[in-house]
N, C-alpha and C positions, 0 to 999 in steps of 0.2 A: 508618257503619256499613253490614253486608252485606246486602243483601234478598235473600231467601230464594225459592228456586223451589221449591214445594211440586210433588209428583207422588208418585203411586201406584208401588208396584213395577212395576207394568207399564209405565208410564211412563218410568219411568227404564232399564227394562233396554232399551225399544226406542231410547230415545237415546242409550243405551250401545253397544249393538249399531249404531246408526249410525256413532257414532264413530269404535267398532274396524274398520268396512270403511272409512271412510273414509281413516285411515289405515294400513289394508293394502294393500287392493286399490286401492283410487283411485290412491293417493300410487305404486301400482308400474304403473298404466295410464300413469300421466301421464310418470314417468320416462321408462319406454319410448319414446313419442310424442315427448319433448324427446330423444332418442339418436336416433330415425329421423330428425329435425327437422334434426340437427346434421353427420347422416352425408351430408346434402344440398350442405355447402358452405356457400360466403358466407353466414354467419350477419349481418349486416348488412341484407340483402335477402330473408332468407327469413321469408315469411309464417306459414307453419306451425310452424318454432321462436318465432316471436313467440305465436302464440297459444296454444302448448303451454306458454308460460312465465305468460303472461297466467291461463290456466287452472292451474298451479298456484300463482301467490298467491292466486286466486280460494276452491282449498281450503284453504290453510294456513289463511286468513281464517275461512273458515266451521270449520275444527278446532281454530282455537284460541278460535272463538265458544262452541262445543261444551263444549270444556272449561274455561271459564269456567262454563257455567250446570252445568254437573255439579259442581263443586269447592260450588257455593252452595245445592245439594239439599238438601232436607228430604223424607223418604218419611215420607207421611202411613200413619196405622193404621188402616185397613182393618176392626181387630175391634173394636174401641169406638166406634163413630161415634153421636153423641149425635143420635139424632132425636126432640127435645123443639122443636127449631127446624131452618131450614132454618140448614144449612150445610154445608160439602167434604164431597162424597161422597153426600150426601144424595141420593134420590130423590124427587121430588118429585111429586104430584099435584097440578094446578091446576084453575082452572076462569075462563075471560074472562067476568069478570062481565056484559060488553055482549052476546056473539055466547052465552053459554051453554055454549062450545065446550070440552069435555077437552083435554088436553092432560100428558104427561110425561115430567118431564126429569130427568139426574141432574148434578144440582152439581159441576163439578169444575175443576182448574186449569186458567190458559190455555193451558196446553202442551199439554194433551190434550181440548181444546175439539174436537167434529164432529158437525155438526146432523143427518149423517145417522143417527146412530147416537142422537140425543136426547141428547146431550151437550152442559148450556151452559157455558161458562167462570164462574165468581164475579165476574169482573170484565164481565162483558158489561152492556152496560143491565139485562136482564131477570134475571139473574144476581144484579146489585149489589141491586133491588129486594125479589128474594124471603129474601136472607139474611137471618139473624134473627129470620123470622118464624113462626110459628107454626101449628097448626093453626086452623081458622077465620077469622083473619084476612085483611083484603080488605091485599094490597100494590098501591101505586101505583107502574107502570115508567113513567119516562118516557124515551120513544122518538123516532128521526126524526119518526115520523107523530102523534105525541101522546101524551100518559098512557094507559095501558091500565091496567086495574084487573084483579086476578086473585085470588080465595079461593082459601086454603091447602085443600084438600080431605085429602090426606095426608102424611105424612111417613115412609119407612121406608130402613134401612140396604141 
């Protein structure tokens, strides 16, 4: 049974652009590097040739991984987000019960998490703890530093 990779349209487009770039530009660069190294003579003692071939192998592996990821993608519908509880793509305003500090995060699929943009993965400890909670509920989140409690203040799309 295939495990789906959930992405927003933006996340899908970003991965697709990366794959297209690898398949065209990066493949061309490596092919040129291999050709240049091959022209330098004896391939059995040519470190540049070996390095270029190794890079080509790594590139093909990355292309294969991205192809596999993109074949299992389900694009999330951003128009019909349920804000009655914390789900993927909801924006959550919460308060740390201990410190009274307010925080705001968007819950996103793992592939799109970015703490600088305040996007946390639904698979992270905090994301898992918040999923399914409603406004007014207290989420107990198990972290490496111990259990933290967050009160859900607001859920928006």
